[in-house]
Every structure is written in C-alpha cells, then in structure tokens.
C-alpha positions in Angstrom: 0.0 0.0 0.0 1.3 3.4 -0.9 0.8 6.2 1.6 0.5 9.8 0.8 2.5 12.5 2.6 0.5 15.5 3.9 1.6 18.8 2.3 2.1 21.8 4.6 2.6 25.3 3.2 5.3 27.2 5.1 4.9 30.5 3.2 2.6 31.8 0.5 5.1 34.3 -0.9 8.0 32.1 -1.9 11.4 33.4 -3.5 13.4 33.2 -6.6 14.8 29.8 -7.5 18.4 30.4 -6.7 17.6 32.1 -3.4 16.8 29.0 -1.4 19.1 26.6 0.3 19.1 24.4 3.4 21.3 24.7 6.5 23.5 21.9 7.9 20.5 20.9 10.1 18.1 20.7 7.1 16.3 23.9 7.7 15.0 25.8 4.7 16.5 29.3 4.0 14.7 31.6 1.7 16.1 35.0 0.6 14.0 37.9 -0.5 14.9 41.6 -1.1 13.9 42.7 2.3 15.4 39.9 4.4 16.6 36.2 4.7 14.1 33.8 6.5 14.8 30.5 8.1 12.0 27.9 8.2 11.5 25.0 10.5 9.1 22.1 10.5 6.3 24.1 12.1 6.7 27.4 10.2 8.8 30.5 9.8 11.7 30.8 12.4 14.3 33.4 12.6 14.5 36.4 10.2 17.6 38.4 9.4 17.2 41.9 7.8 19.8 41.6 5.1 18.4 43.8 2.3 19.6 43.2 -1.2 18.8 42.0 -4.7 19.8 38.5 -4.2 21.0 36.4 -7.2 22.2 33.4 -5.4 22.4 31.9 -1.8 24.3 28.9 -0.4 24.9 27.4 3.0 28.3 26.2 3.8 29.6 24.8 7.2 27.4 27.1 9.2 27.8 30.2 7.0 25.2 31.8 4.7 26.8 33.0 1.5 24.9 35.4 -0.8 25.6 37.0 -4.2 23.8 40.4 -4.3 23.4 42.5 -7.5 24.1 46.2 -6.9 23.5 48.9 -9.4 24.9 52.5 -8.8 24.7 55.7 -10.6 27.9 57.8 -10.5 28.1 61.5 -11.7 31.0 62.2 -14.0 32.1 65.9 -14.6 32.4 66.6 -18.4 33.1 70.3 -17.8 32.6 72.8 -15.0 28.8 72.8 -15.4 27.9 69.7 -17.3 27.7 66.3 -15.7 27.0 62.8 -17.2 25.6 59.9 -15.2 27.3 56.6 -15.5 25.5 53.4 -14.4 27.7 50.8 -12.7 26.7 47.3 -11.9 28.4 44.7 -9.8 27.8 41.6 -7.8 28.8 41.5 -4.1 29.7 38.3 -2.4 28.7 38.4 1.3 29.4 35.7 4.0 27.3 35.8 7.1 27.9 34.0 10.4 24.4 33.6 11.7 25.4 31.9 14.9 27.1 34.9 16.5 
C-alpha cells in the first residue's frame, strides 16, 4: 500500500529559484529583497534583515553566502557645469555568520 504524505505550506510568498538553500541541520533558508528567512518544520523561524537584490544563496559549514546584485549611478564631470551619469553594476559576495 502506498501512503501519501501530507503537504504543509510554510509560506505563501516564496522566493526566486536560486535564493533558497538548506542549513546543515536541514532547515529551509529563503532570501527575498527585504530579508532572509529560516523555516523549521512548524513554520517560519528566525528572520535576518539583510536587504539586497539576491542572485544566489548557499549554505556552507554554518555560514550563509549570498551574491547580491548592486546598481549604482555615478556622476562624472564633463566640464565645470555639465555632468554625465554613469550606471555601474556589480555583484557583491557576502558571507554571514548567523550563529554569532
């Protein structure tokens, strides 16, 4: 006889595909622009307010590693009165120790 597992929804909002990983203890970690959320069997657990446009998240030996996309505008002087705006983009790699 096959038994069916019960489905339990932890969160209705979800996240981008590459912004989810699991901890060493098997907890689900979801990253959104406003924060990183850790889920346990019975629902949402701790929340960490790390804002950013996350592109990738990984868990490694107790550390949360994120790759965040950053866009910045920089004014460049063309002459004494004329400025041009230069758009710069980069990806920042951040390593968080959530135990301390």
